[in-house]
C-alpha positions as YAML, in Angstrom:
chain: A
units: angstrom
residues:
- id: 1
  name: MET
  ca: [0.00, 0.00, 0.00]
- id: 2
  name: HIS
  ca: [2.81, 2.37, 0.97]
- id: 3
  name: VAL
  ca: [4.61, 1.67, -2.33]
- id: 4
  name: LYS
  ca: [1.45, 2.42, -4.35]
- id: 5
  name: ARG
  ca: [0.92, 5.77, -2.60]
- id: 6
  name: THR
  ca: [4.53, 6.76, -3.11]
- id: 7
  name: LEU
  ca: [4.31, 5.79, -6.76]
- id: 8
  name: VAL
  ca: [1.12, 7.84, -7.32]
- id: 9
  name: VAL
  ca: [2.63, 10.92, -5.68]
- id: 10
  name: SER
  ca: [5.86, 10.52, -7.65]
- id: 11
  name: ILE
  ca: [3.97, 10.24, -10.95]
- id: 12
  name: LEU
  ca: [1.88, 13.35, -10.21]
- id: 13
  name: LEU
  ca: [4.91, 15.43, -9.22]
- id: 14
  name: MET
  ca: [7.00, 14.23, -12.19]
- id: 15
  name: SER
  ca: [4.12, 15.07, -14.56]
- id: 16
  name: ALA
  ca: [3.89, 18.59, -13.17]
- id: 17
  name: VAL
  ca: [7.66, 19.10, -13.30]
- id: 18
  name: SER
  ca: [7.88, 17.83, -16.89]
- id: 19
  name: ALA
  ca: [4.99, 20.11, -17.93]
- id: 20
  name: PHE
  ca: [6.81, 23.13, -16.51]
- id: 21
  name: ALA
  ca: [10.11, 21.99, -18.03]
- id: 22
  name: SER
  ca: [8.55, 21.72, -21.49]
- id: 23
  name: GLN
  ca: [7.32, 25.30, -21.17]
- id: 24
  name: SER
  ca: [10.72, 26.65, -20.11]
- id: 25
  name: ALA
  ca: [12.35, 24.87, -23.08]
- id: 26
  name: ARG
  ca: [10.46, 27.28, -25.34]
- id: 27
  name: ALA
  ca: [11.88, 30.35, -23.61]
- id: 28
  name: ASP
  ca: [14.00, 31.34, -26.62]
- id: 29
  name: GLU
  ca: [11.51, 30.38, -29.34]
- id: 30
  name: LEU
  ca: [9.44, 33.19, -30.74]
- id: 31
  name: THR
  ca: [7.41, 33.30, -33.97]
- id: 32
  name: LEU
  ca: [7.78, 36.57, -35.86]
- id: 33
  name: ALA
  ca: [5.96, 37.73, -38.98]
- id: 34
  name: GLY
  ca: [5.30, 40.97, -40.80]
- id: 35
  name: THR
  ca: [5.89, 43.14, -43.84]
- id: 36
  name: THR
  ca: [8.23, 45.92, -44.96]
- id: 37
  name: LEU
  ca: [7.75, 49.10, -46.97]
- id: 38
  name: SER
  ca: [10.18, 51.90, -47.84]
- id: 39
  name: THR
  ca: [10.28, 55.40, -49.27]
- id: 40
  name: ASN
  ca: [12.09, 55.68, -52.61]
- id: 41
  name: PRO
  ca: [14.64, 58.40, -53.34]
- id: 42
  name: LEU
  ca: [14.72, 59.34, -57.04]
- id: 43
  name: GLY
  ca: [16.34, 56.51, -59.03]
- id: 44
  name: ILE
  ca: [15.84, 53.87, -56.31]
- id: 45
  name: THR
  ca: [12.83, 51.58, -56.04]
- id: 46
  name: PHE
  ca: [11.81, 49.22, -53.26]
- id: 47
  name: ALA
  ca: [9.99, 45.93, -53.68]
- id: 48
  name: VAL
  ca: [7.77, 45.21, -50.67]
- id: 49
  name: GLY
  ca: [8.83, 42.24, -48.58]
- id: 50
  name: SER
  ca: [7.29, 39.95, -46.02]
- id: 51
  name: PHE
  ca: [8.89, 37.75, -43.40]
- id: 52
  name: SER
  ca: [7.95, 34.88, -41.15]
- id: 53
  name: GLY
  ca: [10.02, 32.60, -38.96]
- id: 54
  name: THR
  ca: [10.68, 31.17, -35.53]
- id: 55
  name: THR
  ca: [13.76, 31.90, -33.49]
- id: 56
  name: SER
  ca: [16.05, 29.13, -32.35]
- id: 57
  name: SER
  ca: [18.32, 29.79, -29.37]
- id: 58
  name: GLY
  ca: [17.03, 33.39, -29.45]
- id: 59
  name: PHE
  ca: [18.15, 33.98, -33.08]
- id: 60
  name: ALA
  ca: [16.49, 34.09, -36.50]
- id: 61
  name: GLY
  ca: [17.79, 35.38, -39.82]
- id: 62
  name: PHE
  ca: [15.72, 36.92, -42.62]
- id: 63
  name: SER
  ca: [17.41, 37.11, -46.02]
- id: 64
  name: ASN
  ca: [14.68, 38.93, -47.94]
- id: 65
  name: LEU
  ca: [12.94, 41.78, -46.15]
- id: 66
  name: GLY
  ca: [12.22, 43.36, -49.52]
- id: 67
  name: SER
  ca: [14.74, 44.64, -52.06]
- id: 68
  name: TYR
  ca: [16.17, 47.91, -53.35]
- id: 69
  name: THR
  ca: [16.91, 48.48, -57.06]
- id: 70
  name: LEU
  ca: [19.14, 51.27, -58.36]
- id: 71
  name: SER
  ca: [18.54, 52.74, -61.84]
- id: 72
  name: SER
  ca: [21.32, 52.28, -64.38]
- id: 73
  name: GLY
  ca: [21.83, 56.04, -64.77]
- id: 74
  name: ALA
  ca: [24.43, 57.71, -62.58]
- id: 75
  name: GLY
  ca: [23.13, 59.90, -59.82]
- id: 76
  name: THR
  ca: [24.30, 61.78, -56.78]
- id: 77
  name: TYR
  ca: [22.71, 60.69, -53.55]
- id: 78
  name: ALA
  ca: [24.60, 62.64, -50.87]
- id: 79
  name: GLY
  ca: [22.12, 63.58, -48.16]
- id: 80
  name: SER
  ca: [19.25, 61.42, -49.47]
- id: 81
  name: THR
  ca: [17.40, 59.25, -46.99]
- id: 82
  name: VAL
  ca: [15.09, 56.24, -46.89]
- id: 83
  name: ASP
  ca: [12.42, 55.52, -44.31]
- id: 84
  name: LEU
  ca: [11.93, 51.78, -43.89]
- id: 85
  name: THR
  ca: [8.71, 50.74, -42.19]
- id: 86
  name: VAL
  ca: [8.59, 47.31, -40.57]
- id: 87
  name: THR
  ca: [5.11, 46.16, -39.52]
- id: 88
  name: PHE
  ca: [5.00, 43.23, -37.11]
- id: 89
  name: THR
  ca: [1.86, 41.13, -37.20]
- id: 90
  name: LEU
  ca: [3.45, 38.55, -34.86]
- id: 91
  name: PRO
  ca: [4.04, 38.59, -31.99]
- id: 92
  name: THR
  ca: [0.97, 40.55, -30.97]
- id: 93
  name: GLY
  ca: [1.00, 42.93, -28.05]
- id: 94
  name: ILE
  ca: [4.22, 44.81, -28.83]
- id: 95
  name: ALA
  ca: [4.57, 47.77, -26.45]
- id: 96
  name: GLY
  ca: [3.31, 50.96, -28.04]
- id: 97
  name: GLY
  ca: [1.41, 49.16, -30.76]
- id: 98
  name: ALA
  ca: [-2.09, 47.94, -31.36]
- id: 99
  name: THR
  ca: [-3.11, 44.43, -30.37]
- id: 100
  name: THR
  ca: [-2.63, 43.04, -33.88]
- id: 101
  name: SER
  ca: [0.37, 44.90, -35.33]
- id: 102
  name: PHE
  ca: [3.19, 47.31, -34.58]
- id: 103
  name: THR
  ca: [5.00, 49.58, -37.01]
- id: 104
  name: ALA
  ca: [8.65, 50.52, -36.53]
- id: 105
  name: ASN
  ca: [10.48, 53.15, -38.59]
- id: 106
  name: LEU
  ca: [14.15, 52.73, -39.44]
- id: 107
  name: PHE
  ca: [16.03, 55.47, -41.26]
- id: 108
  name: GLY
  ca: [18.93, 55.13, -43.67]
- id: 109
  name: ASN
  ca: [21.31, 57.59, -45.30]
- id: 110
  name: VAL
  ca: [21.82, 57.07, -49.04]
- id: 111
  name: ASN
  ca: [25.23, 58.04, -50.40]
- id: 112
  name: THR
  ca: [27.01, 57.54, -53.71]
- id: 113
  name: ASN
  ca: [29.97, 55.17, -53.36]
- id: 114
  name: ALA
  ca: [33.29, 55.03, -55.24]
- id: 115
  name: GLN
  ca: [32.04, 52.32, -57.62]
- id: 116
  name: GLY
  ca: [29.23, 54.50, -58.99]
- id: 117
  name: GLY
  ca: [26.56, 52.79, -56.96]
- id: 118
  name: VAL
  ca: [25.03, 53.74, -53.63]
- id: 119
  name: ASP
  ca: [25.19, 52.59, -50.03]
- id: 120
  name: ILE
  ca: [22.22, 52.71, -47.70]
- id: 121
  name: VAL
  ca: [23.49, 52.94, -44.14]
- id: 122
  name: PHE
  ca: [20.84, 52.67, -41.42]
- id: 123
  name: VAL
  ca: [21.26, 55.15, -38.58]
- id: 124
  name: ASN
  ca: [19.13, 53.09, -36.16]
- id: 125
  name: PRO
  ca: [19.74, 49.53, -37.40]
- id: 126
  name: SER
  ca: [18.95, 47.85, -34.07]
- id: 127
  name: GLN
  ca: [15.68, 48.21, -32.20]
- id: 128
  name: THR
  ca: [14.47, 46.25, -29.20]
- id: 129
  name: PHE
  ca: [10.78, 45.45, -28.77]
- id: 130
  name: THR
  ca: [8.82, 44.10, -25.82]
- id: 131
  name: PHE
  ca: [5.45, 42.40, -26.04]
- id: 132
  name: SER
  ca: [2.75, 40.93, -23.84]
- id: 133
  name: ASN
  ca: [-0.28, 38.92, -24.95]
- id: 134
  name: ALA
  ca: [-2.48, 36.04, -23.85]
- id: 135
  name: SER
  ca: [0.29, 33.49, -24.57]
- id: 136
  name: GLY
  ca: [2.96, 35.23, -22.51]
- id: 137
  name: SER
  ca: [5.46, 38.06, -22.67]
- id: 138
  name: GLY
  ca: [8.97, 38.67, -23.91]
- id: 139
  name: SER
  ca: [11.30, 40.78, -26.00]
- id: 140
  name: PHE
  ca: [13.51, 40.65, -29.09]
- id: 141
  name: THR
  ca: [15.92, 42.89, -31.02]
- id: 142
  name: LEU
  ca: [15.61, 43.55, -34.76]
- id: 143
  name: ASN
  ca: [18.93, 44.20, -36.52]
- id: 144
  name: LEU
  ca: [19.21, 45.39, -40.15]
- id: 145
  name: ASN
  ca: [22.18, 45.00, -42.46]
- id: 146
  name: ASN
  ca: [23.30, 47.95, -44.58]
- id: 147
  name: VAL
  ca: [22.71, 47.75, -48.34]
- id: 148
  name: SER
  ca: [25.08, 48.35, -51.29]
- id: 149
  name: LEU
  ca: [23.66, 48.81, -54.78]
- id: 150
  name: SER
  ca: [25.41, 48.72, -58.14]
- id: 151
  name: PRO
  ca: [23.99, 50.73, -61.06]
- id: 152
  name: GLY
  ca: [21.08, 48.74, -62.51]
- id: 153
  name: GLY
  ca: [21.38, 46.22, -59.71]
- id: 154
  name: THR
  ca: [19.00, 44.85, -57.08]
- id: 155
  name: THR
  ca: [19.99, 43.93, -53.52]
- id: 156
  name: ALA
  ca: [17.82, 42.15, -50.99]
- id: 157
  name: LEU
  ca: [17.45, 43.78, -47.60]
- id: 158
  name: SER
  ca: [18.44, 41.35, -44.87]
- id: 159
  name: GLY
  ca: [18.37, 41.34, -41.11]
- id: 160
  name: TYR
  ca: [18.20, 39.17, -38.07]
- id: 161
  name: ILE
  ca: [16.57, 38.83, -34.67]
- id: 162
  name: THR
  ca: [18.69, 38.44, -31.55]
- id: 163
  name: GLY
  ca: [17.98, 38.10, -27.86]
- id: 164
  name: ALA
  ca: [14.50, 36.66, -28.31]
- id: 165
  name: VAL
  ca: [13.05, 35.63, -24.96]
- id: 166
  name: PHE
  ca: [9.56, 34.39, -24.24]
- id: 167
  name: THR
  ca: [7.92, 33.63, -20.90]
- id: 168
  name: PRO
  ca: [4.77, 31.61, -21.57]
- id: 169
  name: VAL
  ca: [1.69, 31.81, -19.40]
- id: 170
  name: PRO
  ca: [1.56, 28.47, -17.53]
- id: 171
  name: GLU
  ca: [-0.92, 26.07, -19.10]
- id: 172
  name: PRO
  ca: [-3.92, 25.21, -16.90]
- id: 173
  name: SER
  ca: [-3.17, 21.48, -17.14]
- id: 174
  name: ALA
  ca: [0.32, 21.97, -15.70]
- id: 175
  name: MET
  ca: [-1.07, 24.09, -12.89]
- id: 176
  name: LEU
  ca: [-3.71, 21.43, -12.13]
- id: 177
  name: LEU
  ca: [-1.13, 18.67, -12.03]
- id: 178
  name: LEU
  ca: [1.13, 20.62, -9.71]
- id: 179
  name: GLY
  ca: [-1.78, 21.62, -7.50]
- id: 180
  name: ALA
  ca: [-3.07, 18.06, -7.32]
- id: 181
  name: GLY
  ca: [0.35, 16.76, -6.36]
- id: 182
  name: LEU
  ca: [0.77, 19.37, -3.65]
- id: 183
  name: LEU
  ca: [-2.74, 18.83, -2.26]
- id: 184
  name: LEU
  ca: [-2.32, 15.06, -2.11]
- id: 185
  name: MET
  ca: [1.05, 15.16, -0.35]
- id: 186
  name: PRO
  ca: [-0.40, 15.37, 3.21]
- id: 187
  name: LEU
  ca: [-2.69, 12.40, 2.50]
- id: 188
  name: PHE
  ca: [0.19, 10.14, 1.66]
- id: 189
  name: ARG
  ca: [2.36, 10.68, 4.70]
- id: 190
  name: THR
  ca: [4.04, 7.54, 5.90]
- id: 191
  name: LYS
  ca: [3.97, 6.32, 9.47]
- id: 192
  name: ARG
  ca: [7.27, 5.83, 11.13]
- id: 193
  name: ILE
  ca: [7.80, 2.60, 12.95]
- id: 194
  name: CYS
  ca: [9.75, 3.02, 16.17]
...
């Protein structure tokens, strides 16, 4: 009888611990999705991009966040700028945004380079976002890579996510298992034989 009670309590506690452990294993996994849009200085066009992916170990790379194309004619771009808009549809609940999306603006300086093309250098290439929704809360940092364009050429805009952390809301089943195990503990006390 004593062995059966000990076994039942052990199974309940191990179930609760494994349920919590499976949640903490997802602490660096975060699904991100959204779209990009950019202003176009004269002679440069932007093809709208979309992105979707899940971080692994707090990191995710995006190789095509849209693309810039430079006209084949020579131009002077000193002092020109681009305004890149990144709209996140996932995760929801980003601080400062609506419940379904959040728009971030990143600015880049456009300058003619020595090869006759242009470089787009972002002045705020890294931005950190926090979020909170029904699934949990967390944060991540968006990092953009600068862009170099040759005359008549197209270059994809790329970037990556770092430092993604996610704290899930505990699932009711895990809470029930833990609660049941804790409530049943006093019932299964063993008697000491002196």
